[in-house]
Z-matrix of the N, CA and C atoms (Angstrom, degrees):
N
C 1 1.489
C 2 1.521 1 111.18
N 3 1.299 2 114.65 1 127.42
C 4 1.530 3 119.88 2 -179.78
C 5 1.499 4 108.20 3 -64.90
N 6 1.346 5 114.05 4 137.81
C 7 1.421 6 124.22 5 174.46
C 8 1.448 7 110.21 6 -92.28
N 9 1.350 8 117.31 7 109.17
C 10 1.513 9 121.84 8 -176.96
C 11 1.453 10 108.92 9 -117.73
N 12 1.384 11 114.54 10 136.14
C 13 1.472 12 122.85 11 178.73
C 14 1.510 13 108.02 12 -129.13
N 15 1.331 14 110.57 13 156.92
C 16 1.499 15 117.53 14 171.40
C 17 1.535 16 105.22 15 -118.74
N 18 1.378 17 114.42 16 132.16
C 19 1.454 18 120.41 17 176.45
C 20 1.528 19 106.40 18 -114.27
N 21 1.358 20 117.99 19 96.71
C 22 1.505 21 118.82 20 -174.35
C 23 1.522 22 113.08 21 -93.95
N 24 1.259 23 112.76 22 159.59
C 25 1.557 24 118.08 23 177.52
C 26 1.508 25 110.29 24 179.64
N 27 1.322 26 113.17 25 170.15
C 28 1.501 27 115.47 26 174.14
C 29 1.497 28 108.60 27 -87.26
N 30 1.330 29 119.67 28 -29.16
C 31 1.488 30 122.33 29 172.01
C 32 1.501 31 113.22 30 53.60
N 33 1.374 32 116.07 31 45.63
C 34 1.412 33 120.19 32 -177.09
C 35 1.499 34 114.52 33 -119.54
N 36 1.367 35 112.12 34 77.32
C 37 1.509 36 132.84 35 1.40
C 38 1.514 37 111.52 36 -99.12
N 39 1.314 38 115.80 37 172.60
C 40 1.467 39 118.97 38 171.64
C 41 1.553 40 110.44 39 -67.15
N 42 1.322 41 112.94 40 138.85
C 43 1.480 42 119.89 41 179.21
C 44 1.529 43 111.25 42 -114.68
N 45 1.313 44 113.31 43 177.71
C 46 1.450 45 118.09 44 178.94
C 47 1.578 46 109.55 45 -70.98
N 48 1.316 47 118.63 46 -25.07
C 49 1.446 48 124.23 47 171.65
C 50 1.482 49 110.81 48 -59.15
N 51 1.354 50 117.24 49 -47.63
C 52 1.482 51 122.48 50 176.86
C 53 1.498 52 110.63 51 -65.70
N 54 1.287 53 118.49 52 -41.06
C 55 1.498 54 121.77 53 -179.19
C 56 1.528 55 106.02 54 -62.72
N 57 1.360 56 120.70 55 -41.01
C 58 1.446 57 122.60 56 178.67
C 59 1.519 58 112.62 57 -59.30
N 60 1.330 59 118.26 58 -44.58
C 61 1.449 60 124.63 59 175.67
C 62 1.539 61 111.12 60 -63.59
N 63 1.307 62 117.44 61 -46.42
C 64 1.495 63 120.93 62 -176.08
C 65 1.570 64 108.40 63 -68.30
N 66 1.283 65 117.47 64 -41.07
C 67 1.512 66 120.90 65 179.19
C 68 1.497 67 109.85 66 -60.27
N 69 1.303 68 116.49 67 -51.51
C 70 1.443 69 120.24 68 -176.33
C 71 1.506 70 111.29 69 -68.81
N 72 1.320 71 116.35 70 -33.04
C 73 1.423 72 116.97 71 175.70
C 74 1.558 73 114.02 72 -71.13
N 75 1.356 74 114.14 73 -26.14
C 76 1.483 75 116.29 74 178.32
C 77 1.623 76 114.00 75 -69.79
N 78 1.309 77 113.05 76 -18.01
C 79 1.461 78 118.22 77 174.71
C 80 1.482 79 112.53 78 -80.03
N 81 1.300 80 118.45 79 -22.93
C 82 1.458 81 123.51 80 -174.97
C 83 1.492 82 112.03 81 -93.79
N 84 1.343 83 117.22 82 -35.23
C 85 1.485 84 123.02 83 -173.92
C 86 1.542 85 109.66 84 -109.78
N 87 1.340 86 114.91 85 145.85
C 88 1.516 87 118.68 86 178.43
C 89 1.496 88 113.36 87 -67.46
N 90 1.418 89 111.40 88 -35.92
C 91 1.517 90 119.87 89 -178.74
C 92 1.471 91 107.25 90 -143.58
N 93 1.346 92 113.46 91 137.03
C 94 1.444 93 117.26 92 -179.72
C 95 1.586 94 107.86 93 -134.28
N 96 1.297 95 110.09 94 129.20
C 97 1.501 96 117.57 95 176.76
C 98 1.548 97 104.82 96 -95.34
N 99 1.331 98 115.76 97 120.03
C 100 1.462 99 120.45 98 173.43
C 101 1.513 100 103.46 99 -99.23
N 102 1.310 101 114.47 100 116.32
C 103 1.517 102 121.15 101 -168.97
C 104 1.445 103 111.20 102 -120.28
N 105 1.350 104 112.77 103 125.82
C 106 1.487 105 118.98 104 167.19
C 107 1.491 106 108.66 105 -79.86
N 108 1.338 107 115.17 106 122.78
C 109 1.429 108 118.45 107 176.42
C 110 1.505 109 110.48 108 -96.35
N 111 1.342 110 112.39 109 146.69
C 112 1.458 111 116.53 110 177.23
C 113 1.521 112 105.65 111 -93.30
N 114 1.376 113 115.41 112 90.99
C 115 1.435 114 121.46 113 -172.18
C 116 1.488 115 112.39 114 -82.08
N 117 1.353 116 114.17 115 114.01
C 118 1.498 117 117.47 116 -174.86
C 119 1.542 118 112.85 117 -66.84
N 120 1.402 119 116.82 118 -16.45
C 121 1.447 120 119.65 119 177.10
C 122 1.570 121 112.52 120 -76.97
N 123 1.263 122 114.72 121 -24.97
C 124 1.478 123 119.92 122 -179.39
C 125 1.527 124 107.63 123 -93.45
N 126 1.329 125 117.61 124 101.53
C 127 1.454 126 119.27 125 -172.36
C 128 1.510 127 110.70 126 -87.67
N 129 1.359 128 120.49 127 -17.70
C 130 1.412 129 123.36 128 -176.07
C 131 1.570 130 109.32 129 -129.51
N 132 1.267 131 113.90 130 117.94
C 133 1.521 132 117.16 131 176.12
C 134 1.529 133 108.93 132 -115.90
N 135 1.270 134 118.37 133 155.28
C 136 1.446 135 122.48 134 174.07
C 137 1.545 136 113.48 135 -79.77
N 138 1.286 137 112.82 136 -43.18
C 139 1.487 138 120.96 137 -176.36
C 140 1.587 139 107.31 138 -109.00
N 141 1.289 140 114.75 139 141.93
C 142 1.492 141 121.85 140 172.91
C 143 1.509 142 108.66 141 -65.90
N 144 1.311 143 114.44 142 168.04
C 145 1.453 144 117.68 143 178.31
C 146 1.562 145 109.42 144 -63.88
N 147 1.317 146 115.90 145 -45.25
C 148 1.427 147 119.22 146 179.13
C 149 1.523 148 113.26 147 -62.50
N 150 1.265 149 118.03 148 -34.93
C 151 1.543 150 120.57 149 175.33
C 152 1.579 151 110.08 150 -65.88
N 153 1.398 152 114.54 151 -42.45
C 154 1.372 153 118.49 152 179.52
C 155 1.518 154 114.17 153 -62.24
N 156 1.400 155 112.14 154 -45.17
C 157 1.503 156 118.93 155 177.61
C 158 1.565 157 110.03 156 -55.99
N 159 1.323 158 115.36 157 -44.14
C 160 1.427 159 119.23 158 -178.12
C 161 1.559 160 111.94 159 -66.93
N 162 1.307 161 115.08 160 -46.84
C 163 1.571 162 118.39 161 174.68
C 164 1.533 163 110.10 162 -56.81
N 165 1.291 164 119.79 163 -40.28
C 166 1.447 165 119.70 164 179.86
C 167 1.434 166 112.00 165 -68.82
N 168 1.323 167 118.42 166 -44.66
C 169 1.552 168 121.18 167 176.80
C 170 1.572 169 111.05 168 -56.90
N 171 1.371 170 114.03 169 -45.79
C 172 1.437 171 117.41 170 -179.19
C 173 1.529 172 113.17 171 -64.98
N 174 1.361 173 115.05 172 -36.05
C 175 1.494 174 123.08 173 -176.44
C 176 1.520 175 110.48 174 -78.42
N 177 1.247 176 120.68 175 -18.44
C 178 1.532 177 124.74 176 -175.22
C 179 1.521 178 110.48 177 -118.93
N 180 1.364 179 118.31 178 11.71
C 181 1.445 180 119.35 179 -174.17
C 182 1.489 181 115.87 180 -55.23
N 183 1.392 182 114.67 181 -25.50
C 184 1.475 183 120.33 182 -174.66
C 185 1.558 184 109.82 183 -89.67
N 186 1.286 185 120.54 184 5.74
C 187 1.429 186 122.65 185 -177.81
C 188 1.550 187 103.21 186 -109.90
N 189 1.358 188 115.55 187 109.41
C 190 1.442 189 117.62 188 -170.90
C 191 1.542 190 116.35 189 -77.04
N 192 1.267 191 123.83 190 -19.31
C 193 1.400 192 126.41 191 -177.28
C 194 1.587 193 113.26 192 -98.44
N 195 1.303 194 119.52 193 18.11
C 196 1.412 195 122.33 194 178.03
C 197 1.523 196 109.63 195 -103.51
N 198 1.304 197 112.05 196 140.61
C 199 1.446 198 122.96 197 171.66
C 200 1.539 199 107.66 198 -120.45
N 201 1.309 200 119.06 199 125.42
C 202 1.432 201 124.53 200 -176.76
C 203 1.558 202 106.93 201 -102.30
N 204 1.346 203 111.97 202 126.83
C 205 1.513 204 117.99 203 -173.31
C 206 1.502 205 108.08 204 -149.16
N 207 1.336 206 116.52 205 175.85
C 208 1.517 207 121.15 206 174.30
C 209 1.496 208 107.29 207 -135.11
N 210 1.345 209 114.75 208 163.38
C 211 1.491 210 117.40 209 173.66
C 212 1.471 211 110.64 210 -161.82
N 213 1.347 212 113.69 211 156.24
C 214 1.437 213 125.36 212 174.06
C 215 1.532 214 108.05 213 -109.89
N 216 1.284 215 118.40 214 153.50
C 217 1.513 216 119.81 215 173.21
C 218 1.490 217 108.88 216 99.88
N 219 1.289 218 112.81 217 -156.72
C 220 1.497 219 123.68 218 -175.32
C 221 1.533 220 109.92 219 -78.54
N 222 1.296 221 113.63 220 130.69
C 223 1.518 222 119.79 221 175.67
C 224 1.494 223 111.08 222 -56.15
N 225 1.323 224 119.08 223 -37.92
C 226 1.442 225 123.92 224 -176.12
C 227 1.529 226 106.75 225 -63.83
N 228 1.306 227 120.09 226 -47.22
C 229 1.518 228 122.50 227 175.81
C 230 1.495 229 109.82 228 -55.88
N 231 1.359 230 120.16 229 -42.32
C 232 1.413 231 118.65 230 179.49
C 233 1.539 232 111.02 231 -66.57
N 234 1.300 233 118.45 232 -44.92
C 235 1.450 234 121.92 233 178.41
C 236 1.506 235 110.74 234 -54.82
N 237 1.266 236 118.18 235 -46.79
C 238 1.500 237 124.36 236 178.43
C 239 1.546 238 107.57 237 -57.91
N 240 1.322 239 116.78 238 -43.46
C 241 1.447 240 119.70 239 -172.41
C 242 1.575 241 113.54 240 -67.24
N 243 1.318 242 114.88 241 -21.42
C 244 1.523 243 119.85 242 177.76
C 245 1.533 244 109.58 243 -109.94
N 246 1.353 245 119.24 244 11.49
C 247 1.391 246 124.68 245 177.82
C 248 1.479 247 113.94 246 60.62
N 249 1.373 248 118.01 247 30.98
C 250 1.428 249 122.50 248 177.59
C 251 1.541 250 107.87 249 -79.30
N 252 1.360 251 117.07 250 145.25
C 253 1.401 252 123.01 251 175.07
C 254 1.545 253 111.28 252 -112.59
N 255 1.357 254 115.60 253 -0.68
C 256 1.456 255 120.58 254 -179.11
C 257 1.521 256 111.12 255 -138.68
N 258 1.296 257 114.65 256 140.93
C 259 1.447 258 121.36 257 169.26
C 260 1.492 259 106.27 258 -109.59
N 261 1.313 260 118.09 259 123.88
C 262 1.498 261 124.27 260 -174.86
C 263 1.504 262 105.95 261 -99.12
N 264 1.316 263 114.21 262 129.81
C 265 1.503 264 120.19 263 178.55
C 266 1.524 265 108.42 264 -134.84
N 267 1.328 266 115.09 265 145.85
C 268 1.471 267 119.91 266 175.69
C 269 1.527 268 109.88 267 -99.11
N 270 1.274 269 114.43 268 147.08
C 271 1.537 270 120.73 269 176.18
C 272 1.476 271 107.81 270 -122.60
N 273 1.375 272 113.04 271 137.45
C 274 1.463 273 120.66 272 177.86
C 275 1.502 274 109.33 273 -105.00
N 276 1.336 275 116.50 274 -39.09
C 277 1.537 276 120.17 275 -170.32
C 278 1.511 277 107.90 276 -150.88
N 279 1.328 278 116.09 277 175.35
C 280 1.453 279 121.38 278 175.19
C 281 1.489 280 109.20 279 -60.16
N 282 1.313 281 119.82 280 -39.33
C 283 1.491 282 119.89 281 -178.41
C 284 1.595 283 110.06 282 -57.76
N 285 1.253 284 117.06 283 -40.15
C 286 1.502 285 119.19 284 172.06
C 287 1.453 286 114.10 285 -55.95
N 288 1.325 287 115.49 286 -46.70
C 289 1.485 288 122.30 287 -179.88
C 290 1.550 289 111.82 288 -53.33
N 291 1.317 290 115.50 289 -49.72
C 292 1.447 291 118.94 290 179.74
C 293 1.475 292 114.51 291 -58.36
N 294 1.342 293 119.83 292 -40.59
C 295 1.447 294 125.85 293 173.58
C 296 1.498 295 108.41 294 -63.07
N 297 1.280 296 117.78 295 -56.23
C 298 1.496 297 126.22 296 -173.52
C 299 1.549 298 110.03 297 -58.92
N 300 1.357 299 116.52 298 -37.41
C 301 1.432 300 120.21 299 -179.91
C 302 1.550 301 110.70 300 -59.72
N 303 1.305 302 118.18 301 -43.21
C 304 1.500 303 120.29 302 -179.98
C 305 1.558 304 108.07 303 -65.45
N 306 1.295 305 118.11 304 -43.44
C 307 1.398 306 117.03 305 -178.88
C 308 1.568 307 114.32 306 -66.71
N 309 1.388 308 115.42 307 -41.64
C 310 1.380 309 121.57 308 172.26
C 311 1.493 310 113.62 309 -58.22
N 312 1.257 311 118.92 310 -42.36
C 313 1.475 312 120.41 311 -179.70
C 314 1.529 313 111.66 312 -65.40
N 315 1.294 314 116.79 313 -38.43
C 316 1.477 315 118.84 314 177.16
C 317 1.481 316 111.02 315 -70.13
N 318 1.371 317 120.86 316 -37.28
C 319 1.410 318 122.50 317 177.87
C 320 1.547 319 109.94 318 -64.66
N 321 1.270 320 116.67 319 -40.48
C 322 1.555 321 122.16 320 178.46
C 323 1.545 322 107.58 321 -63.94
N 324 1.329 323 117.89 322 -38.91
C 325 1.470 324 115.05 323 175.17
C 326 1.492 325 113.68 324 -64.81
N 327 1.328 326 119.10 325 -34.97
C 328 1.424 327 122.13 326 -177.39
C 329 1.591 328 111.64 327 -78.01
N 330 1.344 329 114.76 328 -32.09
C 331 1.460 330 116.94 329 178.16
C 332 1.523 331 110.15 330 -156.47
N 333 1.303 332 117.44 331 103.91
C 334 1.438 333 123.60 332 -176.16
C 335 1.528 334 111.70 333 -69.70
N 336 1.302 335 119.48 334 -15.05
C 337 1.442 336 123.70 335 -177.22
C 338 1.574 337 112.28 336 -86.10
N 339 1.307 338 116.67 337 -6.19
C 340 1.482 339 124.16 338 179.63
C 341 1.485 340 107.75 339 -109.23
N 342 1.362 341 116.79 340 117.13
C 343 1.465 342 119.09 341 178.67
C 344 1.527 343 111.30 342 -100.24
N 345 1.350 344 117.55 343 163.15
C 346 1.434 345 121.99 344 174.08
C 347 1.569 346 104.06 345 -111.72
N 348 1.410 347 109.29 346 136.13
C 349 1.448 348 119.53 347 -178.53
C 350 1.492 349 106.91 348 -119.30
N 351 1.348 350 116.62 349 123.89
C 352 1.520 351 119.35 350 -176.71
C 353 1.554 352 107.70 351 -106.16
N 354 1.281 353 111.85 352 139.80
C 355 1.449 354 118.96 353 172.07
C 356 1.538 355 107.02 354 -124.95
N 357 1.361 356 116.15 355 127.14
C 358 1.480 357 121.93 356 176.87
C 359 1.570 358 106.38 357 -69.35
N 360 1.260 359 111.32 358 133.90
C 361 1.546 360 113.73 359 177.34
C 362 1.484 361 107.70 360 -70.55
N 363 1.362 362 114.72 361 160.13
C 364 1.477 363 122.43 362 174.83
C 365 1.555 364 104.86 363 -57.70
N 366 1.301 365 113.44 364 142.93
C 367 1.562 366 117.05 365 178.44
C 368 1.479 367 112.44 366 -57.05
N 369 1.251 368 120.91 367 -30.77
C 370 1.535 369 119.09 368 177.78
C 371 1.435 370 114.60 369 -65.58
N 372 1.350 371 120.18 370 -12.31
C 373 1.450 372 124.90 371 179.45
C 374 1.557 373 112.59 372 -114.28
N 375 1.280 374 116.37 373 9.31
C 376 1.444 375 120.59 374 -172.77
C 377 1.506 376 113.27 375 -63.92
N 378 1.349 377 119.73 376 -22.66
C 379 1.438 378 124.86 377 -177.97
C 380 1.533 379 112.18 378 -95.30
N 381 1.407 380 114.03 379 -13.22
C 382 1.422 381 119.28 380 -167.94
C 383 1.575 382 117.43 381 -79.49
N 384 1.265 383 112.97 382 136.55
C 385 1.503 384 118.48 383 175.07
C 386 1.499 385 107.28 384 -143.79
N 387 1.320 386 115.62 385 159.57
C 388 1.493 387 118.44 386 179.57
C 389 1.524 388 107.68 387 -68.68
N 390 1.347 389 118.93 388 -30.87
C 391 1.481 390 120.27 389 175.83
C 392 1.481 391 111.92 390 -63.18
N 393 1.349 392 119.62 391 -44.66
C 394 1.448 393 119.53 392 179.12
C 395 1.591 394 111.10 393 -65.45
N 396 1.282 395 118.18 394 -39.45
C 397 1.476 396 121.99 395 178.96
C 398 1.535 397 109.49 396 -62.20
N 399 1.345 398 119.61 397 -41.02
C 400 1.446 399 121.76 398 179.69
C 401 1.468 400 111.59 399 -65.84
N 402 1.339 401 114.73 400 -43.41
C 403 1.514 402 121.52 401 179.57
C 404 1.495 403 112.03 402 -61.32
N 405 1.309 404 117.72 403 -43.87
C 406 1.508 405 121.14 404 -179.51
C 407 1.491 406 108.86 405 -68.59
N 408 1.360 407 116.86 406 -47.99
C 409 1.449 408 121.25 407 -179.36
C 410 1.488 409 113.53 408 -59.49
N 411 1.352 410 113.60 409 -39.65
C 412 1.425 411 116.56 410 178.32
C 413 1.498 412 117.11 411 -56.92
N 414 1.252 413 118.21 412 -32.44
C 415 1.450 414 126.11 413 178.06
C 416 1.568 415 114.84 414 -95.93
N 417 1.303 416 111.77 415 12.50
C 418 1.520 417 117.79 416 177.58
C 419 1.475 418 117.44 417 82.19
N 420 1.370 419 117.59 418 10.07
C 421 1.421 420 119.19 419 176.71
C 422 1.495 421 113.89 420 -70.24
N 423 1.244 422 117.86 421 157.85
C 424 1.511 423 124.96 422 -176.56
C 425 1.570 424 107.81 423 -85.88
N 426 1.330 425 115.55 424 114.67
C 427 1.400 426 121.01 425 175.72
C 428 1.482 427 113.70 426 -117.80
N 429 1.324 428 116.30 427 17.48
C 430 1.444 429 126.52 428 -173.30
C 431 1.554 430 111.86 429 -57.75
N 432 1.373 431 114.29 430 -31.10
C 433 1.491 432 115.73 431 -179.77
C 434 1.489 433 112.47 432 -93.64
N 435 1.372 434 118.97 433 6.38
C 436 1.397 435 124.47 434 179.45
C 437 1.548 436 114.94 435 -103.60
N 438 1.344 437 113.17 436 -24.41
C 439 1.437 438 120.75 437 -176.50
C 440 1.530 439 113.14 438 -128.98
N 441 1.343 440 117.95 439 157.03
C 442 1.447 441 116.57 440 171.15
C 443 1.574 442 113.20 441 -58.28
N 444 1.324 443 116.62 442 151.11
C 445 1.441 444 120.59 443 -179.84
C 446 1.520 445 117.26 444 -49.70
N 447 1.335 446 116.82 445 -40.05
C 448 1.441 447 120.02 446 178.75
C 449 1.500 448 112.82 447 -67.83
N 450 1.295 449 118.82 448 -25.46
C 451 1.487 450 125.66 449 178.12
C 452 1.531 451 106.05 450 -77.31
N 453 1.327 452 115.77 451 -44.89
C 454 1.453 453 118.67 452 -179.20
C 455 1.564 454 109.52 453 -58.96
N 456 1.247 455 119.87 454 -42.22
C 457 1.439 456 122.29 455 179.07
C 458 1.483 457 112.15 456 -67.91
N 459 1.332 458 118.68 457 -36.31
C 460 1.421 459 124.45 458 -179.79
C 461 1.530 460 107.83 459 -68.36
N 462 1.294 461 119.93 460 -36.82
C 463 1.478 462 126.00 461 -178.55
C 464 1.563 463 107.38 462 -68.45
N 465 1.376 464 112.89 463 -43.52
C 466 1.487 465 115.75 464 179.53
C 467 1.556 466 106.82 465 -62.90
N 468 1.323 467 117.97 466 -39.42
C 469 1.407 468 118.22 467 -177.69
C 470 1.555 469 113.70 468 -64.11
N 471 1.344 470 111.95 469 -43.58
C 472 1.437 471 117.63 470 179.84
C 473 1.558 472 114.83 471 -58.95
N 474 1.414 473 111.95 472 -48.29
C 475 1.393 474 120.79 473 -174.30
C 476 1.546 475 112.99 474 -79.51
N 477 1.367 476 119.95 475 -19.92
C 478 1.443 477 119.85 476 178.61
C 479 1.492 478 110.76 477 -74.04
N 480 1.413 479 117.29 478 -16.92
C 481 1.454 480 123.03 479 -179.33
C 482 1.510 481 111.72 480 -80.36
N 483 1.354 482 114.94 481 -17.34
C 484 1.477 483 119.51 482 -172.11
C 485 1.508 484 111.70 483 -97.70
């Protein structure tokens, strides 16, 4: 049986922390859907969904078992639609765990056949978030070691217009 996982996120933008989790997950699962979710709680994004999909595709082009996609609605419904039995999530700190525990509990209530698999991010990325990257890049700070090169260029392009 093929081991299929979904690795969801807003990825606005994708960071090296995300890449770390995706790469490590790709060694565990036969197929992994990296999905940009249209998060109703995030009202303002820097990159459009199409831009995020393209940045993820370019950043993960060397990982053969990755499929980049997007979805609206419940993550559990998406996981079912691609026959995934696992949702892969990265954890940076205890505060992430508290948030993720609530989400995982609801997902288990919706479908007991789909589990959540957590991977701790590499310590060098434990502080890293898309929000921090955007904030630093907005004011001209160097984020080149925090994001893939294509994302660094895209950030420069976005903020040079402002």
